Each structure stands twice: as structure tokens, then as C-alpha cells.
C-alpha atoms as one frame of an Amber mdcrd trajectory, in Angstrom:
protein
   0.076  -0.065   0.170   3.126   2.419   0.622   4.113   2.175  -2.927   0.772
   4.394  -3.952   1.248   7.227  -1.979   3.786  10.332  -2.116   5.355  12.015
  -4.828   6.167   9.862  -7.825   9.264  11.918  -9.182  12.422  11.684  -7.666
  14.098  14.908  -9.098  11.028  16.810  -8.005  13.435  18.582  -5.543  16.448
  18.041  -7.069  16.921  21.412  -8.207  16.337  23.313  -4.704  18.421  20.980
  -3.302  21.186  21.881  -5.155  20.408  25.290  -4.432  19.926  24.621  -0.731
  23.999  23.024  -0.838  25.374  25.519  -2.498  24.154  28.210  -0.038  26.917
  26.631   2.011  29.408  27.360  -0.659  31.195  26.149  -4.021  31.051  22.594
  -4.415  31.734  19.516  -7.045  28.832  17.242  -8.051  29.769  14.235  -6.399
  29.832  16.725  -2.990  26.344  17.499  -3.980  25.631  13.909  -4.046  25.985
  13.572  -0.928  24.386  16.931   0.824  21.046  16.365  -1.600  20.667  12.831
   0.272  20.748  14.820   3.727  17.226  16.729   2.683  15.658  13.567   2.695
  13.431  14.254  -0.782  15.164  11.226  -2.619  15.086   7.667  -1.929  18.679
   5.862  -1.680  21.283   7.813  -3.323  20.656   9.848  -6.423  21.907   8.842
  -9.780  25.065  11.032 -10.555  23.588  11.510 -14.182  20.314  12.930 -12.479
  22.756  15.388 -10.397  24.895  16.412 -13.696  21.768  16.744 -15.776  20.269
  19.264 -13.782  23.468  21.231 -12.959  23.764  21.853 -16.498  20.070  23.141
 -16.944  20.243  25.290 -14.239  23.302  26.939 -15.629  21.785  27.270 -18.678
  19.099  29.397 -16.706  21.733  31.466 -14.778  21.043  29.809 -11.519  24.104
  28.244 -11.042  27.335  28.968 -12.318  30.788  27.307 -12.585  34.270  26.649
 -13.178  37.283  23.952 -13.938  39.444  23.898 -10.508  42.463  22.105 -11.446
  44.124  22.053  -7.998  45.342  19.474  -5.548  45.877  15.941  -6.885  43.466
  14.369  -9.588  41.924  15.168 -12.516  40.207  18.663 -12.746  36.670  19.423
 -11.300  33.712  21.659 -12.705  32.963  23.721  -9.280  29.429  25.189  -8.997
  28.104  28.201  -6.799  25.025  29.958  -6.635  23.960  33.343  -8.262  21.925
  35.825  -7.151  19.299  34.286  -9.701  19.736  31.020  -7.748  19.004  32.314
  -4.783  15.958  33.925  -5.692  14.493  30.969  -7.267  15.621  29.120  -3.738
  13.502  31.698  -2.098  10.503  31.106  -3.957  10.987  27.081  -4.034  10.865
  27.849   0.145   7.456  29.637  -0.353   5.993  27.179  -2.559   6.896  24.170
   0.631   5.953  26.685   3.027   2.633  26.647   1.670   2.504  22.760   0.555
   3.673  22.045   4.546   0.924  24.532   5.991  -2.169  22.505   3.369  -0.600
  19.303   4.185  -0.851  19.797   8.102  -4.473  20.908   8.075  -5.277  18.641
   5.487  -3.776  16.015   8.288  -5.269  17.992  11.247  -8.953  17.466   9.477
  -8.341  13.855   9.343  -7.265  13.522  12.855  -9.821  15.910  14.168 -12.635
  12.976  12.651 -10.761  10.274  14.815
């Protein structure tokens, strides 16, 4: 029964999760994968291809910027940072989430009050 409830798209909250993770500072894709798991929107690990697809799209939209970092050992890594426009979009996402949370809480309360 539980597999029939809840959101169906695992990447629905990928954009705000990436933006939130980047508020703490610049990061590369693998680090972002580790951070976004903490937010609880995805079941299990996010596929690396999914996050890189979102990062490319978000960069095209001006929500994040990137540059190559060749310091340190190993191959160069593309490092991402949130832009001012990305911060505005995240603020809009948080407002949406707050409205959704209030509506869900009211719905659950209404159901519980019937018991």
C-alpha cells in the first residue's frame, strides 16, 4: 500500500536541493550528491547522471555558475556556485514548500479531528 502514496518523481526537488547545498559554498557534483541526500527528498542515492543533468540545465538558466578547478591531486573538477538568480529561485521554492506544508498539515489535522 505504501508504494502507492507520496510523490512519484524522484527528482522533483532536485533543483532546490542543489541550490540549498550550494548556499554553504562552492562544490563539485560528487560533493553535491552527498549533501542533497541529507534533505530527505530522494530515496537512496541520487544517480550521478541526474545531478549533472540538473546542473547543466541550471547553469543554462543562470541559477548556478561553474568553473574548472585544477588544484590538488587528481583530475580537474567543475565547481559550481549559486548565483543571485539561483538564490531568488530557492526563496520561491521555500515559499512554495511552506504553503504546501501548511496545506498538508491542515489536511492531516482535519482527518485526525474526525477520529
